[in-house]
C-alpha positions, 0 to 999 in steps of 0.5 A: 499499500505504501508503494501507491502513494505516490502514484494517488498523489500524482494522479491527484496532482494531474487532475488538478493541474489539468482541470482548469483546461477545461474552463476554456470552454466557458470563457474561463481563463487558464493558469500555469503552473562482471565479476561473475567471471571468478565464480567457482561454478566457472572452474567446475566442469563436472556435467549438471544434470537439469534442474529439479523442482524442490521435494515437498515430502522428502525433507522438512524445511531447512531450520535449525531447531533441531537438537545440536550435535554433542561436539561444542560449537565453534565459532569462525569470525571472518573479517574484512574492512566491510563485514564481520561474519561468524560461521558455526562449526555446527552446519557451517551456518552464518550466524552473524553478519556485521555490516560494518559501514552501517548502523541500525536504525532500530533504537534498541540497538542504540546505533551499534553496527548493523547486525543482519541475521536473526538469532537461530538463523538457518542461513546456508543451513543445508540438507541432502536428499538422496534416495530414501536418505537425508544428509542433515549437513545443518546438523554435522559438527564440522572441523573448521581449518581456522578459528578466525580469518581476515581478508584484508588484500587477498581472499581468505578460505575457510575449510569445513570437514565433517562426517554423517553417517557413511557420508564426509562432507567437505566445505570451502568458503571463499570470503571476498576482501572488497565484497559482500560475497562468498563463494562456496565449493562442497564435496559429499562422498559416499553418494549413489549413482543418482546423486541427490538434492541439496536444500540450502537455507536462506533463512527466515528474514533479517532482524529489525533493522529500521526505525520503523517497524512497518519498514521491517515488516512491509519490504520482507520478501523473497525475490527469484530470477529467470527471465526476469525477477519476481518479488513475493513479500512475506505479507502475502504469503498465507499463515502456517503454510509450506508451499513450492516455487518451480524454477530453475532459477539463476539466483534467489534472495530474501530482502529486507528494505535496504539489505539482501542474502542471495544465493547465486547457481548457474553454469557460466561455461555453457552456451548461454547461462544455465540456471541451476537452482531447481526451484524454493521451498517456502515454509511460514510459521507465522499465525498472523494473516500478514507474516513476516517471516517465511523460511526459504530453502533453494534446491540444487542438484548434486551429481553421483560425484558429489561435487556442488558450488554456489555463491552468495551476497549477504550485505547491503543493496548498493546499486553499483555492487548489485549491478557489477554483479550482473544477471539481473541482480540490481533488480532485486529492489524493484522501483516502481509499480509493475505496469509503469516500471518500464518508464519509472525504472530508467528515471530512477536509475538515472536520478540516483546516478546524478545524486551520487556524482553530485555528492561526490563531485561536489563534496556536499551532503545529500540534503544539499544535492536534493535543494540543487537538483530540484532547483536545476530541474525547475530551471531546466523545465523553465523554456517549457513553461514559457511555451506552455504559458504562451500556449494557454494565452493563445487560446485564451485570445480565440476563446470568444470565437471558439464559444461563437462557433460552439453556439452556432453549430451546436446541432452539427457537431462534425461541423463544429469540429472541422471549424475549430480546427481551421480556427486553430490553424488559421491562429496558430493555436493548439489546444493541447500544447499547454498541457504536456509541459505540466505533465513532465515533472511527474515522472520525475517526481515519481522517480525521485520518490523511490530514490529517496524512500528506497536508496540506501545512500540517503539511508540514515543521512541527516539534513538540518533538523531531520535525522533521516532524509529516507523518513518522514519530517519529524516536526513536520516543518518541510511538508508545510513549507512545500504546502505554503509555497504552493499556495503562494504559486498558485496566488502569483498565477492568479494576479491579474486574472478574471474572477473564477470561483472553480479556479479559486477553489482549487487553488486552495485545495491543491496545497491541502491535498498535498500536504495530507498525502506527502505529510509522511513521505520521506523528508527528502521528497518534500525538501525536493518539492519545496525547493522546486517551489521556491526556485518557481517563485521568480519564474512564475512572476516573470510568467505572469508579468509577460502574461499582463503585458500580452493582455494590455496589448492584445486587440479583439480578435475578428468576428467568424464571418457567418457563411452565406 
């Protein structure tokens, strides 16, 4: 529902902005306002069977609620300049993920470094289904090759070795020093000729890391990638249910608003790219009608030789990192609504790039970047607004003739249409030329909404009294300023115009609509709109003066000649 608010807001703005154009029919005045090549799968020449759908009865969902093995658990700490991961010797699970460059906004965390993983999470907990047997890899007491690792300038490798019955399992984790990726390579000995199916757990969602409980819940989802990405929010799932999602997938991910954990498995050595994740098993433990947890496990076929591999991304949704991975992973954080994404997403990606460029090149904070961008957009649109005003003036000049034609040919609509087209051509007027310049800013407004509400670069960024540009202004100063400047603009546009009750009513209604709808939007969005309004004041004043001069010099148009 939160995603629909900007769409509703823009729809109302457009209706209110364009409604005065309808008054022309009754003489009413109109106002204007690749790094994946290093993936371990690329070096695996073992033939891969076709992906299979996740079995729903062969094994229970991957969890860590089982009894722990008797061997004491050892925790291996892996550090880099970006993260601090903790790997458990029990099952090779990742039990902690500190993202060092980000703080938790959850008040209970007191601005500590951000911890993603919930206690007891099943991230990378795995089970191998082979025939009628299940190898509980998530419960194996592995022997780690080290108690701690540091990935500073070179990747760090952790080897885990363990047994379960007649099976020997070995896992190799390769940690990247400059990225949030982990490359996993494994071997199971003792498999039969048919191999097996590996279920890899992605956990049941992340910890509450944002200040708003709604943000933590509304954006919890899993995403799959085949030809295109598909997002399913946890809140849309059925409570206390177990379901499967058929693949194959190149990657699957579990996400929150700003962070993501994803498993990649594909064969890049084949002609094209062969997806190797067969499907998903999704288990919802919540009894609530809008679940906030869902245990997600991905399936991967293991051949008789027992070798398997995948890679993991566990960290922030920084667009540059996601796009560098490729395979459409930058779309794991979808911008816009399904119907309008073809236009919203390119605008959003471009605006985000401009914001980041201005931030780094100009050396200013994102609050000032938003102000400068809003002013720059208004200056760039100045020629269009002037053209729109002049088109409106041209229509006003011939309005008496239009009314006369409407009276004369009210019984003959076809003839009326021909005569009006002739009139427009003679006076070089276009009834639509005053509309489209008014519509152009609104796709930008929607794109800016998504940039400021969902882009991690502005998460937690303060400006003036506002603690976070991605959240609402706690003092409501900016939305009130936005509404007041909107009213001032409307008042200036009406100077020298004949009284018009409809226009006057909308002049007061539009700022109220804007205030009610925008008051809980990201403060950065309101800052952007307020900056645009302030930059528009001198423009609107100049346009109004030009219109007054043109109206004073205007001579009455000749009457329409009656046909003999």
